[in-house]
MARNUMAR-173583 format. One record per atom (N, C-alpha, C): residue in one letter; chain; y, z, x; atom name. Coordinates in steps of 0.001 Angstrom, whole numbers, plus 500000, padded with zeros to 6 digits. Layout:
  type  mol       Y       Z       X  atom
     a    A       Y       Z       X    CA
...
END
This chain:
  type  mol       Y       Z       X  atom
     x    A  376995  178976  574997     N
     x    A  378457  178949  574982    CA
     x    A  378947  177514  574918     C
     x    A  379913  177153  574019     N
     x    A  380402  175779  573946    CA
     x    A  381023  175356  575242     C
     x    A  380989  174088  575525     N
     x    A  381609  173539  576722    CA
     x    A  383122  173535  576526     C
     x    A  383826  174471  577176     N
     x    A  385246  174685  576889    CA
     x    A  386081  173490  577249     C
     x    A  385786  172820  578384     N
     x    A  386680  171719  578759    CA
     x    A  386528  170539  577823     C
     x    A  385358  170401  577186     N
     x    A  385208  169355  576172    CA
     x    A  386068  169677  574969     C
     x    A  386144  170953  574570     N
     x    A  386979  171340  573450    CA
     x    A  388434  171017  573720     C
     x    A  388900  171187  574951     N
     x    A  390288  170888  575287    CA
     x    A  390580  169410  575108     C
     x    A  389627  168562  575397     N
     x    A  389879  167124  575347    CA
     x    A  389895  166604  573939     C
     x    A  388881  166940  573129     N
     x    A  388728  166263  571855    CA
     x    A  389308  167027  570683     C
     x    A  389625  168295  570893     N
     x    A  390277  169042  569847    CA
     x    A  389322  169609  568814     C
     x    A  388369  168806  568272     N
     x    A  387482  169266  567206    CA
     x    A  386051  168947  567558     C
     x    A  385248  169979  567815     N
     x    A  383834  169797  568124    CA
     x    A  383040  170845  567356     C
     x    A  382026  170429  566654     N
     x    A  381132  171381  566014    CA
     x    A  379718  170889  566171     C
     x    A  378817  171808  566295     N
     x    A  377425  171430  566388    CA
     x    A  376870  171161  564994     C
     x    A  376087  170103  564875     N
     x    A  375586  169716  563566    CA
     x    A  374061  169685  563541     C
     x    A  373479  170697  564163     N
     x    A  372023  170770  564141    CA
     x    A  371401  170005  565275     C
     x    A  370115  169734  565186     N
     x    A  369396  169045  566237    CA
     x    A  368824  167755  565718     C
     x    A  368730  166787  566609     N
     x    A  368140  165513  566228    CA
     x    A  366642  165555  566435     C
     x    A  365948  164584  565847     N
     x    A  364494  164622  565904    CA
     x    A  363971  164123  567231     C
     x    A  364719  163253  567913     N
     x    A  364244  162683  569155    CA
     x    A  364580  163529  570352     C
     x    A  364240  162975  571530     N
     x    A  364478  163693  572773    CA
     x    A  365884  163476  573298     C
     x    A  366643  162560  572678     N
     x    A  367986  162270  573143    CA
     x    A  369003  162667  572081     C
     x    A  370257  162743  572519     N
     x    A  371307  163280  571660    CA
     x    A  371971  162193  570828     C
     x    A  372760  162670  569874     N
     x    A  373495  161782  568978    CA
     x    A  374937  162278  568907     C
     x    A  375889  161337  568886     N
     x    A  377307  161656  568744    CA
     x    A  377823  160952  567500     C
     x    A  378460  161712  566616     N
     x    A  378958  161123  565386    CA
     x    A  380271  161781  564991     C
     x    A  380962  161184  564040     N
     x    A  382226  161756  563584    CA
     x    A  383047  160718  562859     C
     x    A  384357  160961  562787     N
     x    A  385276  160056  562118    CA
     x    A  386465  159772  563017     C
     x    A  387085  158625  562802     N
     x    A  388275  158227  563563    CA
     x    A  389462  158238  562601     C
     x    A  390509  158981  562989     N
     x    A  391702  159112  562162    CA
     x    A  392927  158543  562884     C
     x    A  393946  158220  562089     N
     x    A  395237  157842  562652    CA
     x    A  395976  159102  563083     C
     x    A  397144  158940  563691     N
     x    A  397897  160022  564312    CA
     x    A  398135  161202  563373     C
     x    A  398372  160939  562102     N
     x    A  398648  162017  561156    CA
     x    A  397421  162877  560883     C
     x    A  396234  162346  561171     N
     x    A  395000  163065  560889    CA
     x    A  394553  162918  559456     C
     x    A  395259  162096  558655     N
     x    A  394913  161915  557245    CA
     x    A  394347  160524  556968     C
     x    A  394852  159517  557666     N
     x    A  394412  158151  557399    CA
     x    A  393230  157799  558288     C
     x    A  392132  157340  557687     N
     x    A  390953  156964  558444    CA
     x    A  391140  155582  559051     C
     x    A  390609  155373  560247     N
     x    A  390737  154093  560949    CA
     x    A  389378  153404  560941     C
     x    A  389307  152207  560380     N
     x    A  388062  151467  560356    CA
     x    A  388067  150397  561453     C
     x    A  386890  149975  561844     N
     x    A  386697  148960  562887    CA
     x    A  387190  149422  564255     C
     x    A  387236  150743  564459     N
     x    A  387561  151286  565785    CA
     x    A  386288  151284  566635     C
     x    A  386420  150895  567892     N
     x    A  385266  150887  568794    CA
     x    A  385135  152243  569470     C
     x    A  383965  152843  569372     N
     x    A  383638  154080  570079    CA
     x    A  382541  153729  571075     C
     x    A  382802  153953  572360     N
     x    A  381880  153451  573382    CA
     x    A  381665  154454  574504     C
     x    A  380482  154382  575098     N
     x    A  380170  155070  576361    CA
     x    A  379882  153950  577362     C
     x    A  380904  153488  578099     N
     x    A  380751  152294  578944    CA
     x    A  379615  152385  579950     C
     x    A  379433  153555  580547     N
     x    A  378404  153680  581583    CA
     x    A  377010  153393  581037     C
     x    A  376778  153729  579753     N
     x    A  375463  153531  579136    CA
     x    A  375384  152223  578355     C
     x    A  376497  151484  578333     N
     x    A  376555  150236  577562    CA
     x    A  376244  150491  576082     C
     x    A  376748  151628  575571     N
     x    A  376578  151989  574172    CA
     x    A  377911  151861  573456     C
     x    A  377927  151257  572281     N
     x    A  379163  151167  571509    CA
     x    A  378833  150971  570040     C
     x    A  379794  151321  569194     N
     x    A  379658  151124  567760    CA
     x    A  381049  150992  567171     C
     x    A  381135  150536  565913     N
     x    A  382413  150392  565209    CA
     x    A  382439  151347  564027     C
     x    A  383595  151940  563781     N
     x    A  383734  152828  562631    CA
     x    A  383724  152024  561343     C
     x    A  383199  152629  560264     N
     x    A  383123  151922  558989    CA
     x    A  384414  152097  558183     C
     x    A  384390  151685  556925     N
     x    A  385600  151727  556097    CA
     x    A  386092  153143  555841     C
     x    A  385241  154136  556052     N
     x    A  385640  155538  555900    CA
     x    A  385959  156185  557239     C
     x    A  385991  155371  558300     N
     x    A  386301  155883  559634    CA
     x    A  385127  156522  560327     C
     x    A  383931  156444  559756     N
     x    A  382767  157107  560344    CA
     x    A  382127  156259  561447     C
     x    A  381622  156946  562488     N
     x    A  380899  156257  563555    CA
     x    A  379676  157080  563935     C
     x    A  378727  156426  564631     N
     x    A  377506  157120  565048    CA
     x    A  376930  156437  566281     C
     x    A  376750  157193  567357     N
     x    A  376097  156705  568578    CA
     x    A  374809  157490  568761     C
     x    A  373720  156780  569000     N
     x    A  372421  157431  569119    CA
     x    A  371793  157169  570488     C
     x    A  370696  157880  570754     N
     x    A  369912  157717  571987    CA
     x    A  370769  157914  573227     C
     x    A  371527  159011  573251     N
     x    A  372383  159336  574398    CA
     x    A  371648  160337  575280     C
     x    A  371453  160043  576553     N
     x    A  370765  160997  577434    CA
     x    A  371610  162232  577711     C
     x    A  370941  163284  578093     N
     x    A  371606  164546  578409    CA
     x    A  372582  164368  579564     C
     x    A  373730  165036  579488     N
     x    A  374706  164999  580572    CA
     x    A  376126  164886  580057     C
     x    A  377062  164670  580987     N
     x    A  378473  164504  580654    CA
     x    A  378796  163021  580658     C
     x    A  379448  162549  579598     N
     x    A  379717  161120  579450    CA
     x    A  381173  160887  579066     C
     x    A  381755  159823  579624     N
     x    A  383096  159411  579239    CA
     x    A  382991  158598  577952     C
     x    A  383625  159086  576888     N
     x    A  383632  158395  575599    CA
     x    A  385032  157826  575372     C
     x    A  385114  156523  575127     N
     x    A  386400  155865  574924    CA
     x    A  386444  155287  573514     C
     x    A  387531  155574  572800     N
     x    A  387732  155063  571445    CA
     x    A  388960  154169  571435     C
     x    A  388790  152952  570887     N
     x    A  389888  151982  570857    CA
     x    A  390008  151385  569460     C
     x    A  391244  151073  569066     N
     x    A  391493  150359  567817    CA
     x    A  392822  149624  567956     C
     x    A  392930  148487  567308     N
     x    A  394155  147695  567362    CA
     x    A  395313  148518  566799     C
     x    A  396422  148568  567547     N
     x    A  397602  149292  567091    CA
     x    A  397659  150736  567516     C
     x    A  396683  151179  568358     N
     x    A  396646  152564  568805    CA
     x    A  396395  152635  570311     C
     x    A  396777  153758  570903     N
     x    A  396439  154013  572300    CA
     x    A  394956  154379  572406     C
     x    A  394263  153950  573462     N
     x    A  392868  154367  573640    CA
     x    A  392773  155874  573813     C
     x    A  391690  156453  573343     N
     x    A  391413  157874  573521    CA
     x    A  390242  158016  574491     C
     x    A  390395  158854  575502     N
     x    A  389331  159074  576484    CA
     x    A  388954  160552  576489     C
     x    A  387668  160841  576503     N
     x    A  387215  162226  576503    CA
     x    A  385893  162355  577239     C
     x    A  385784  163393  578069     N
     x    A  384504  163739  578684    CA
     x    A  383746  164619  577686     C
     x    A  382589  164150  577240     N
     x    A  381797  164871  576241    CA
     x    A  380455  165274  576849     C
     x    A  380124  166536  576733     N
     x    A  378873  167060  577296    CA
     x    A  377820  167172  576203     C
     x    A  376657  166614  576476     N
     x    A  375534  166673  575541    CA
     x    A  374351  167315  576259     C
     x    A  373817  168364  575663     N
     x    A  372768  169132  576324    CA
     x    A  371364  168651  575993     C
     x    A  371242  167581  575210     N
     x    A  369910  167037  574977    CA
     x    A  369602  166851  573514     C
     x    A  368721  167709  572999     N
     x    A  368196  167569  571636    CA
     x    A  369207  168077  570622     C
     x    A  370269  167321  570333     N
     x    A  371281  167804  569415    CA
     x    A  372052  166642  568815     C
     x    A  372713  166938  567710     N
     x    A  373672  165992  567140    CA
     x    A  375038  166651  567230     C
     x    A  375973  165996  567886     N
     x    A  377296  166554  568121    CA
     x    A  378311  165806  567275     C
     x    A  379172  166539  566570     N
     x    A  380204  165935  565721    CA
     x    A  381539  166000  566451     C
     x    A  382156  164844  566640     N
     x    A  383457  164770  567320    CA
     x    A  384365  163846  566524     C
     x    A  385409  164402  565920     N
     x    A  386408  163600  565229    CA
     x    A  387505  163212  566216     C
     x    A  387961  161964  566145     N
     x    A  388953  161433  567075    CA
     x    A  390240  161125  566319     C
     x    A  391364  161547  566864     N
     x    A  392663  161209  566281    CA
     x    A  393382  160281  567260     C
     x    A  393556  159024  566867     N
     x    A  394211  158034  567717    CA
     x    A  395723  158091  567527     C
     x    A  396432  157893  568622     N
     x    A  397891  157944  568601    CA
     x    A  398473  156539  568698     C
     x    A  399670  156339  568153     N
     x    A  400300  155011  568225    CA
     x    A  400679  154673  569653     C
     x    A  400934  153395  569956     N
     x    A  401303  153000  571324    CA
     x    A  402555  153717  571781     C
     x    A  402626  153979  573096     N
     x    A  403824  154582  573656    CA
     x    A  404970  153588  573579     C
     x    A  406166  154101  573309     N
     x    A  407344  153246  573218    CA
     x    A  407702  152709  574586     C
     x    A  407950  151424  574676     N
     x    A  408323  150813  575949    CA
     x    A  409673  151341  576400     C
     x    A  409810  151543  577696     N
     x    A  411075  152000  578251    CA
     x    A  412093  150868  578253     C
     x    A  413316  151216  578005     N
     x    A  414367  150205  577922    CA
     x    A  414759  149698  579299     C
     x    A  415385  148535  579308     N
     x    A  415918  147983  580544    CA
     x    A  417109  148815  581010     C
     x    A  417166  149101  582298     N
     x    A  418247  149907  582863    CA
     x    A  419039  149051  583828     C
     x    A  420371  149094  583718     N
     x    A  421239  148317  584609    CA
     x    A  421809  149224  585680     C
     x    A  421706  148803  586926     N
     x    A  422257  149545  588051    CA
     x    A  423153  148599  588834     C
     x    A  424460  148947  588887     N
     x    A  425449  148100  589570    CA
     x    A  425382  146653  589072     C
     x    A  425291  146553  587764     N
     x    A  425282  145264  587094    CA
     x    A  424038  144423  587390     C
     x    A  423020  145071  588033     N
     x    A  421759  144371  588297    CA
     x    A  420692  144942  587375     C
     x    A  420195  144180  586387     N
     x    A  419206  144718  585445    CA
     x    A  417885  145025  586131     C
     x    A  417352  146202  585837     N
     x    A  416076  146628  586414    CA
     x    A  415148  147059  585297     C
     x    A  413988  146468  585219     N
     x    A  413015  146818  584188    CA
     x    A  412099  147913  584721     C
     x    A  412119  149065  584058     N
     x    A  411233  150146  584461    CA
     x    A  409792  149814  584074     C
     x    A  408812  150328  584818     N
     x    A  407415  150064  584472    CA
     x    A  407104  150529  583062     C
     x    A  406249  149780  582354     N
     x    A  405934  150089  580970    CA
     x    A  404492  150555  580815     C
     x    A  404204  151119  579636     N
     x    A  402845  151472  579286    CA
     x    A  402353  152746  579947     C
     x    A  401044  152986  579765     N
     x    A  400429  154212  580271    CA
     x    A  400621  154382  581767     C
     x    A  400558  153278  582523     N
     x    A  400622  153360  583977    CA
     x    A  402045  153307  584521     C
     x    A  403037  153181  583647     N
     x    A  404420  153140  584105    CA
     x    A  404819  154361  584921     C
     x    A  404631  155589  584386     N
     x    A  404983  156791  585165    CA
     x    A  404207  156889  586474     C
     x    A  402936  156448  586455     N
     x    A  402143  156443  587692    CA
     x    A  402817  155575  588751     C
     x    A  403232  154359  588383     N
     x    A  403867  153446  589336    CA
     x    A  405164  154027  589881     C
     x    A  405915  154716  589031     N
     x    A  407163  155333  589485    CA
     x    A  406899  156457  590478     C
     x    A  405878  157277  590191     N
     x    A  405553  158365  591119    CA
     x    A  405003  157816  592433     C
     x    A  404219  156761  592337     N
     x    A  403683  156133  593544    CA
     x    A  404812  155579  594403     C
     x    A  405804  154960  593770     N
     x    A  406945  154407  594515    CA
     x    A  407741  155507  595198     C
     x    A  407762  156705  594589     N
     x    A  408493  157822  595196    CA
     x    A  407784  158344  596440     C
     x    A  406474  158084  596554     N
     x    A  405736  158420  597772    CA
     x    A  405350  159875  597918     C
     x    A  405394  160648  596846     N
     x    A  405007  162060  596914    CA
     x    A  403618  162209  596289     C
     x    A  402664  162691  597060     N
     x    A  401299  162801  596578    CA
     x    A  400416  161726  597191     C
     x    A  399164  161682  596764     N
     x    A  398194  160693  597256    CA
     x    A  397721  159848  596079     C
     x    A  397661  158530  596277     N
     x    A  397390  157601  595187    CA
     x    A  396232  156673  595555     C
     x    A  395297  156555  594615     N
     x    A  394156  155654  594769    CA
     x    A  394222  154660  593615     C
     x    A  394426  153380  593929     N
     x    A  394619  152393  592871    CA
     x    A  393344  151608  592601     C
     x    A  393432  150692  591639     N
     x    A  392266  149924  591187    CA
     x    A  391673  149079  592303     C
     x    A  392521  148531  593174     N
     x    A  392021  147680  594253    CA
     x    A  391085  148456  595168     C
     x    A  391488  149659  595534     N
     x    A  390641  150477  596406    CA
     x    A  389375  150919  595667     C
     x    A  389526  151298  594400     N
     x    A  388369  151737  593626    CA
     x    A  387355  150605  593465     C
     x    A  387863  149374  593238     N
     x    A  386971  148223  593076    CA
     x    A  386176  147968  594355     C
     x    A  386829  148162  595483     N
     x    A  386168  147929  596768    CA
     x    A  385067  148958  597029     C
     x    A  385270  150178  596510     N
     x    A  384334  151269  596795    CA
     x    A  383535  151712  595574     C
     x    A  383386  150829  594577     N
     x    A  382689  151219  593345    CA
     x    A  381238  151631  593575     C
     x    A  380651  151168  594692     N
     x    A  379263  151529  594985    CA
     x    A  379143  152977  595448     C
     x    A  380273  153603  595780     N
     x    A  380272  155000  596230    CA
     x    A  380623  155916  595068     C
     x    A  380250  157172  595196     N
     x    A  380619  158141  594171    CA
     x    A  382088  158510  594278     C
     x    A  382632  159042  593194     N
     x    A  384048  159405  593191    CA
     x    A  384356  160482  594226     C
     x    A  383426  161404  594427     N
     x    A  383641  162441  595437    CA
     x    A  383814  161864  596822     C
     x    A  382991  160864  597180     N
     x    A  383093  160226  598495    CA
     x    A  384419  159473  598636     C
     x    A  384849  158811  597557     N
     x    A  386114  158075  597596    CA
     x    A  387283  159032  597822     C
     x    A  387285  160146  597099     N
     x    A  388360  161129  597262    CA
     x    A  388352  161719  598663     C
     x    A  387173  162055  599158     N
     x    A  387064  162675  600474    CA
     x    A  387573  161745  601571     C
     x    A  387384  160430  601405     N
     x    A  387797  159461  602414    CA
     x    A  389286  159152  602359     C
     x    A  389919  159375  601206     N
     x    A  391290  158904  601030    CA
     x    A  392331  159998  600789     C
     x    A  391885  161224  600547     N
     x    A  392829  162306  600282    CA
     x    A  392575  163442  601267     C
     x    A  393464  163655  602237     N
     x    A  393268  164754  603193    CA
     x    A  393426  166107  602508     C
     x    A  392755  167089  603057     N
     x    A  392908  168450  602547    CA
     x    A  392051  168783  601349     C
     x    A  391090  167918  601014     N
     x    A  390198  168198  599890    CA
     x    A  388850  168691  600389     C
     x    A  388241  169576  599611     N
     x    A  386862  169992  599860    CA
     x    A  386035  169487  598684     C
     x    A  385015  168695  598973     N
     x    A  384131  168165  597933    CA
     x    A  382812  168923  597993     C
     x    A  382473  169588  596897     N
     x    A  381239  170361  596831    CA
     x    A  380224  169627  595951     C
     x    A  378978  169626  596383     N
     x    A  377908  168946  595640    CA
     x    A  376839  169946  595236     C
     x    A  376488  169908  593950     N
     x    A  375483  170820  593437    CA
     x    A  374271  170069  592926     C
     x    A  373408  170760  592229     N
     x    A  372201  170144  591695    CA
     x    A  372540  169265  590498     C
     x    A  371620  168368  590161     N
     x    A  371829  167507  589017    CA
     x    A  372986  166555  589172     C
     x    A  373304  166148  590383     N
     x    A  374374  165207  590726    CA
     x    A  375765  165744  590422     C
     x    A  375923  167033  590181     N
     x    A  377248  167590  589920    CA
     x    A  378066  167632  591214     C
     x    A  379329  167229  591121     N
     x    A  380233  167203  592270    CA
     x    A  381606  167683  591824     C
     x    A  382257  168519  592661     N
     x    A  383531  169116  592276    CA
     x    A  384543  168985  593416     C
     x    A  385832  168945  593062     N
     x    A  386905  168803  594058    CA
     x    A  387763  170063  594098     C
     x    A  388019  170551  595313     N
     x    A  388852  171737  595508    CA
     x    A  389750  171500  596716     C
     x    A  390752  172341  596888     N
     x    A  391538  172282  598111    CA
     x    A  390726  172942  599214     C
     x    A  391016  172568  600437     N
     x    A  390288  173145  601572    CA
     x    A  391001  174369  602135     C
     x    A  392014  174839  601408     N
     x    A  392740  176016  601888    CA
     x    A  391853  177248  601849     C
     x    A  392262  178273  602584     N
     x    A  391519  179526  602607    CA
     x    A  391499  180137  601208     C
     x    A  390352  180598  600754     N
     x    A  390234  181113  599391    CA
     x    A  390891  182472  599208     C
     x    A  391532  183002  600239     N
     x    A  392250  184254  600067    CA
     x    A  393690  184010  599609     C
     x    A  394045  182746  599371     N
     x    A  395400  182400  598940    CA
     x    A  395817  183209  597723     C
     x    A  397020  183770  597765     N
     x    A  397501  184605  596664    CA
     x    A  397689  183810  595387     C
     x    A  397867  182484  595507     N
     x    A  398100  181656  594329    CA
     x    A  396813  181162  593689     C
     x    A  395703  181445  594311     N
     x    A  394421  180981  593770    CA
     x    A  393838  182065  592870     C
     x    A  394031  181906  591549     N
     x    A  393539  182918  590610    CA
     x    A  392034  183084  590724     C
     x    A  391342  181978  590998     N
     x    A  389890  182007  591085    CA
     x    A  389403  182862  592249     C
     x    A  390226  182983  593272     N
     x    A  389780  183639  594495    CA
     x    A  389912  185163  594440     C
     x    A  390408  185683  593323     N
     x    A  390630  187124  593231    CA
     x    A  389495  187845  592517     C
     x    A  388543  187107  591987     N
     x    A  387449  187705  591232    CA
     x    A  386120  187168  591757     C
     x    A  385024  187690  591231     N
     x    A  383715  187231  591671    CA
     x    A  383391  185871  591072     C
     x    A  382427  185187  591657     N
     x    A  382026  183867  591177    CA
     x    A  381545  183925  589734     C
     x    A  380737  184923  589403     N
     x    A  380206  185010  588046    CA
     x    A  381278  185330  587011     C
     x    A  382340  186018  587440     N
     x    A  383444  186308  586530    CA
     x    A  384278  185062  586251     C
     x    A  384427  184198  587248     N
     x    A  385366  183087  587137    CA
     x    A  384718  181791  586685     C
     x    A  383527  181492  587180     N
     x    A  382934  180178  586933    CA
     x    A  382019  180172  585716     C
     x    A  381876  178995  585133     N
     x    A  380923  178782  584045    CA
     x    A  379497  178989  584564     C
     x    A  378649  179577  583742     N
     x    A  377292  179904  584173    CA
     x    A  376483  178695  584594     C
     x    A  376674  177551  583915     N
     x    A  375938  176347  584279    CA
     x    A  376370  175837  585655     C
     x    A  377670  175965  585967     N
     x    A  378149  175535  587279    CA
     x    A  377629  176460  588380     C
     x    A  377582  177755  588091     N
     x    A  377022  178709  589061    CA
     x    A  375565  178358  589337     C
     x    A  374810  178086  588268     N
     x    A  373399  177740  588429    CA
     x    A  373215  176443  589197     C
     x    A  374201  175523  589083     N
     x    A  374128  174245  589799    CA
     x    A  374560  174369  591249     C
     x    A  375070  175541  591649     N
     x    A  375416  175765  593050    CA
     x    A  376888  175721  593374     C
     x    A  377774  175777  592376     N
     x    A  379217  175734  592642    CA
     x    A  379656  177014  593349     C
     x    A  380361  176882  594483     N
     x    A  380849  178079  595180    CA
     x    A  382187  178528  594602     C
     x    A  382621  179723  594946     N
     x    A  383958  180180  594591    CA
     x    A  384943  179415  595461     C
     x    A  385857  178670  594859     N
     x    A  386790  177837  595618    CA
     x    A  388045  177600  594802     C
     x    A  389024  176985  595443     N
     x    A  390307  176700  594791    CA
     x    A  390229  175293  594189     C
     x    A  389646  175171  593002     N
     x    A  389395  173869  592389    CA
     x    A  390679  173278  591802     C
     x    A  390793  171951  591893     N
     x    A  391966  171255  591380    CA
     x    A  392020  171326  589854     C
     x    A  393233  171498  589316     N
     x    A  393435  171230  587900    CA
     x    A  393200  169733  587686     C
     x    A  392607  169344  586555     N
     x    A  392296  167931  586317    CA
     x    A  392841  167499  584954     C
     x    A  393505  166332  584946     N
     x    A  393994  165717  583711    CA
     x    A  393355  164340  583587     C
     x    A  392828  164042  582405     N
     x    A  392238  162740  582111    CA
     x    A  393136  162036  581104     C
     x    A  393772  160941  581532     N
     x    A  394730  160219  580689    CA
     x    A  395778  161165  580113     C
     x    A  396260  162092  580949     N
     x    A  397335  162995  580550    CA
     x    A  396897  164243  579819     C
     x    A  395599  164372  579511     N
     x    A  395085  165548  578792    CA
     x    A  394342  166446  579776     C
     x    A  394698  167724  579811     N
     x    A  394068  168630  580771    CA
     x    A  392621  168911  580381     C
     x    A  391707  168651  581318     N
     x    A  390288  168890  581067    CA
     x    A  389724  169993  581967     C
     x    A  390513  170453  582949     N
     x    A  390111  171634  583716    CA
     x    A  391363  172382  584152     C
     x    A  391343  173685  583932     N
     x    A  392458  174577  584263    CA
     x    A  391937  175618  585246     C
     x    A  392455  175619  586449     N
     x    A  391928  176492  587504    CA
     x    A  392172  177969  587236     C
     x    A  393080  178308  586332     N
     x    A  393352  179714  586048    CA
     x    A  392542  180235  584856     C
     x    A  391801  179352  584192     N
     x    A  391006  179762  583024    CA
     x    A  389631  180249  583474     C
     x    A  389260  181409  583056     N
     x    A  387967  181951  583459    CA
     x    A  386823  181308  582674     C
     x    A  385744  181003  583393     N
     x    A  384495  180471  582845    CA
     x    A  384685  179142  582107     C
     x    A  385687  178387  582504     N
     x    A  385853  177036  581970    CA
     x    A  385031  176091  582844     C
     x    A  384187  175253  582260     N
     x    A  383355  174356  583070    CA
     x    A  384193  173506  584012     C
     x    A  383756  173394  585248     N
     x    A  384437  172568  586239    CA
     x    A  384356  171098  585856     C
     x    A  385293  170302  586355     N
     x    A  385262  168861  586104    CA
     x    A  384280  168218  587079     C
     x    A  383214  167664  586533     N
     x    A  382200  167005  587340    CA
     x    A  382674  165596  587686     C
     x    A  382916  165327  588963     N
     x    A  383409  164016  589387    CA
     x    A  382443  162904  589008     C
     x    A  381164  163215  588918     N
     x    A  380169  162189  588577    CA
     x    A  380043  161955  587074     C
     x    A  380900  162611  586278     N
     x    A  380894  162350  584840    CA
     x    A  381655  161071  584505     C
     x    A  382309  160483  585487     N
     x    A  383055  159243  585277    CA
     x    A  382817  158317  586471     C
     x    A  382574  157059  586175     N
     x    A  382300  156079  587222    CA
     x    A  383605  155495  587765     C
     x    A  383688  155207  589071     N
     x    A  384893  154558  589612    CA
     x    A  385239  153259  588885     C
     x    A  384239  152571  588314     N
     x    A  384504  151322  587606    CA
     x    A  385278  151552  586310     C
     x    A  385308  152800  585817     N
     x    A  386005  153128  584582    CA
     x    A  387422  153630  584828     C
     x    A  387820  153717  586111     N
     x    A  389107  154320  586475    CA
     x    A  390107  153260  586913     C
     x    A  391334  153374  586419     N
     x    A  392417  152491  586843    CA
     x    A  393109  153038  588090     C
     x    A  393346  154338  588129     N
     x    A  394052  154934  589265    CA
     x    A  393861  156448  589249     C
     x    A  394100  157057  590422     N
     x    A  394014  158511  590577    CA
     x    A  395228  158986  591362     C
     x    A  395774  160123  590952     N
     x    A  396835  160787  591705    CA
     x    A  396340  162177  592099     C
     x    A  396625  162597  593322     N
     x    A  396264  163942  593761    CA
     x    A  397484  164589  594404     C
     x    A  397800  165805  593958     N
     x    A  398921  166572  594494    CA
     x    A  398374  167894  595001     C
     x    A  398549  168144  596283     N
     x    A  397910  169314  596891    CA
     x    A  398777  170560  596895     C
     x    A  400096  170415  596732     N
     x    A  400975  171576  596801    CA
     x    A  401895  171663  595596     C
     x    A  402345  172882  595235     N
     x    A  403201  173074  594057    CA
     x    A  404481  172248  594095     C
     x    A  405040  172045  595271     N
     x    A  406295  171303  595370    CA
     x    A  406111  169819  595069     C
     x    A  404885  169316  595164     N
     x    A  404621  167901  594925    CA
     x    A  404323  167592  593458     C
     x    A  403795  168560  592720     N
     x    A  403250  168301  591386    CA
     x    A  404351  167958  590391     C
     x    A  404220  166856  589644     N
     x    A  405181  166544  588580    CA
     x    A  405263  167709  587599     C
     x    A  406461  168033  587154     N
     x    A  406678  169249  586366    CA
     x    A  405806  169321  585121     C
     x    A  405576  168175  584454     N
     x    A  404798  168224  583216    CA
     x    A  403327  168552  583450     C
     x    A  402865  168462  584706     N
     x    A  401466  168770  585019    CA
     x    A  401327  170053  585831     C
     x    A  402415  170782  585987     N
     x    A  402382  172006  586783    CA
     x    A  402303  173210  585855     C
     x    A  401262  173244  585014     N
     x    A  401144  174280  583992    CA
     x    A  400553  175578  584509     C
     x    A  399895  175534  585649     N
     x    A  399259  176739  586180    CA
     x    A  399828  177109  587543     C
     x    A  401084  176715  587783     N
     x    A  401801  176979  589035    CA
     x    A  401214  176243  590228     C
     x    A  400256  175362  589988     N
     x    A  399763  174469  591028    CA
     x    A  399147  175135  592227     C
     x    A  398596  176339  592064     N
     x    A  398053  177035  593215    CA
     x    A  396934  176291  593907     C
     x    A  396171  175513  593162     N
     x    A  395035  174802  593736    CA
     x    A  395234  173291  593743     C
     x    A  396388  172818  593325     N
     x    A  396640  171378  593298    CA
     x    A  396212  170751  591985     C
     x    A  396586  169489  591805     N
     x    A  396348  168778  590549    CA
     x    A  395815  167378  590836     C
     x    A  394848  166933  590024     N
     x    A  394371  165554  590078    CA
     x    A  394565  164918  588704     C
     x    A  395195  163733  588684     N
     x    A  395397  162964  587459    CA
     x    A  394505  161733  587519     C
     x    A  393654  161553  586514     N
     x    A  392744  160406  586453    CA
     x    A  393163  159540  585279     C
     x    A  393378  158244  585547     N
     x    A  393793  157291  584508    CA
     x    A  392683  156265  584324     C
     x    A  392163  156161  583108     N
     x    A  391062  155234  582851    CA
     x    A  391586  153835  582566     C
     x    A  390701  152868  582685     N
     x    A  391064  151462  582477    CA
     x    A  391066  151131  581004     C
     x    A  391951  150199  580635     N
     x    A  391984  149657  579282    CA
     x    A  391338  148278  579313     C
     x    A  390674  147915  578231     N
     x    A  390111  146564  578148    CA
     x    A  388763  146469  578827     C
     x    A  388225  145226  578939     N
     x    A  386889  144997  579521    CA
     x    A  386819  145465  580959     C
     x    A  385605  145929  581359     N
     x    A  385412  146361  582749    CA
     x    A  384989  145174  583607     C
END
């Protein structure tokens, strides 16, 4: 069965046969926002593995010798917003992933209040800073992440966000859920059996039936708690060194409206990756 949460992130994934070696290969093309213009000299990288390549004049790229597992793939090009995606590779395969880069977000205009000009935060992290200033939810910024980079993301969340349950399975898989009673009427996952709700690989890795957080990576939903058999978001698929900030909202009343797509029964986590050199 295809990895559903990977499909949500990258939009276009097809299997392209198997590679000859013991490790996987990732290839594809990089397009501009319209999906028609190819982007050359775009960097496609897996920072954790120190792997990177540049797209050619036809927008094609190829990364080889990728070990089995879930990897954060970041694509960057001058004049476009970075694209971040968790991509799962099961080993002996060649995976085709086409990337569509979007233009930079428009900067917010200056706003005057009582004749005093106030500049709203700009860029990808602007809305994060505004929500943090409002004080609703739990926020983990780069300073804290830098201090605790030697720890896993699950440990960092457990130490800084009350009300979370961190579950650890085989193969270094780690998942985040609310610690509320699983009989909650708003927890869609809690109304069915584990095998009905969870992905088979997660069940085999030891994931229990729980109220798992919805997860967004750079604004794109990569786990939906109401979707049956959608692979859980593995916290160890991304290193704290690759993260700029994290937001966690435990209750429906706290969740920003644009991220409250599943009624927030299990809470929401927003992960924002870093731009530029690590």
